[in-house]
C-alpha positions as CSV (number, residue, x, y, z in Angstrom):
1,M,-5.7,14.3,-9.1
2,V,-3.8,10.9,-9.4
3,P,-3.3,10.4,-5.6
4,L,-6.9,11.0,-5.0
5,L,-8.1,8.6,-7.6
6,A,-5.6,6.0,-6.4
7,K,-6.9,6.4,-2.9
8,Q,-10.6,6.1,-3.9
9,A,-9.9,3.0,-6.1
10,L,-8.1,1.2,-3.2
11,A,-10.9,1.9,-0.9
12,R,-13.5,0.5,-3.2
13,K,-11.5,-2.5,-3.8
14,C,-11.2,-3.3,-0.1
15,E,-15.2,-3.9,-0.3
16,F,-15.0,-6.6,-2.8
17,T,-13.8,-10.2,-2.6
18,N,-12.4,-10.6,-6.3
19,A,-10.9,-7.0,-6.7
20,K,-7.2,-6.8,-7.9
21,M,-4.6,-4.1,-7.5
22,T,-4.0,-2.5,-10.8
23,G,-1.3,0.0,-10.5
24,N,1.8,1.3,-8.8
25,Y,-0.1,4.2,-7.3
26,E,-2.3,1.9,-5.5
27,C,0.5,-0.1,-4.5
28,A,2.4,2.8,-2.9
29,Y,-0.4,3.8,-1.0
30,A,-1.3,0.5,0.2
31,I,2.3,-0.2,1.4
32,G,2.0,3.0,3.3
33,V,-1.3,2.1,4.8
34,V,-0.3,-1.3,5.9
35,T,3.2,-0.5,7.3
36,G,1.6,2.6,9.2
37,A,-1.3,0.5,10.4
38,L,1.1,-2.3,11.8
39,D,3.7,0.2,13.2
40,I,6.4,-1.0,10.9
41,P,9.1,1.5,10.5
42,K,8.8,3.8,7.7
43,E,11.0,2.8,4.8
44,E,13.3,5.8,3.8
45,T,15.9,4.5,1.5
46,A,14.0,2.5,-1.2
47,K,15.0,3.7,-4.6
48,D,12.0,2.2,-6.6
49,L,8.6,0.7,-5.7
50,V,10.1,-2.9,-6.1
51,E,12.7,-2.1,-3.6
52,L,10.0,-0.8,-1.3
53,K,7.8,-3.8,-1.4
54,Q,10.7,-6.2,-1.0
55,R,11.8,-4.4,2.1
56,T,8.6,-4.0,3.8
57,E,6.8,-7.3,2.7
58,P,8.6,-9.5,5.1
59,Q,7.4,-7.4,8.0
60,Y,3.7,-7.5,7.1
61,K,3.2,-10.5,5.1
62,D,2.6,-12.9,7.9
63,K,1.6,-10.2,10.6
64,D,-1.5,-11.0,12.5
65,C,-4.2,-8.2,12.3
66,D,-7.7,-7.8,13.6
67,N,-8.5,-4.9,11.1
68,E,-10.3,-6.4,8.0
69,Q,-9.3,-3.5,5.9
70,I,-5.6,-4.1,6.5
71,K,-6.0,-7.8,5.8
72,K,-7.5,-7.1,2.4
73,L,-4.7,-4.6,1.6
74,I,-2.2,-7.3,2.4
75,S,-4.0,-9.7,0.3
76,L,-3.9,-7.2,-2.6
77,L,-0.4,-6.4,-2.1
78,N,0.5,-10.1,-2.1
79,D,-0.8,-10.5,-5.6
80,Y,0.6,-7.5,-7.2
81,E,4.0,-7.1,-8.8
82,P,5.0,-3.6,-9.1
83,S,7.4,-2.0,-11.7
84,K,10.3,-0.2,-10.6
85,D,8.6,3.2,-11.2
86,F,8.7,5.4,-8.3
87,D,7.7,9.0,-9.1
88,G,7.1,11.9,-6.7
89,Q,3.3,11.0,-6.7
90,M,3.9,7.5,-5.6
91,Q,6.4,8.7,-3.0
92,Q,3.7,11.1,-1.8
93,L,1.1,8.2,-1.7
94,Y,3.3,6.1,0.4
95,N,3.6,8.8,3.0
96,D,0.1,9.8,2.9
97,G,-0.7,6.2,3.6
98,Y,1.8,5.7,6.4
99,R,0.4,8.8,7.9
100,D,-3.3,8.0,7.5
101,R,-2.9,4.4,8.6
102,I,-6.3,3.9,7.4
103,I,-7.8,4.5,3.9
104,K,-9.6,7.6,3.7
105,F,-11.5,9.0,0.9
């Protein structure tokens, strides 16, 4: 249930200019979608969400992209500071996002 809610919340936030990312579940999914869409190699060794973001952010932060949804996700990620939590559902969301490469709901 949590992964589905995080995916839906993030999809809705991409529709608004003033939306903010509010949790680690959304962050994990967004990182997966962004890195997958931009063909950034999947991160397999990060121990937590802070490390995942630190390892992937330099690769997507200034990358040029025509997709408005990906631009919005990068903006949301730039404004969000995750905690070190990284449970199985967050890992699943990261993997789902990487595989999906676009937000689906």
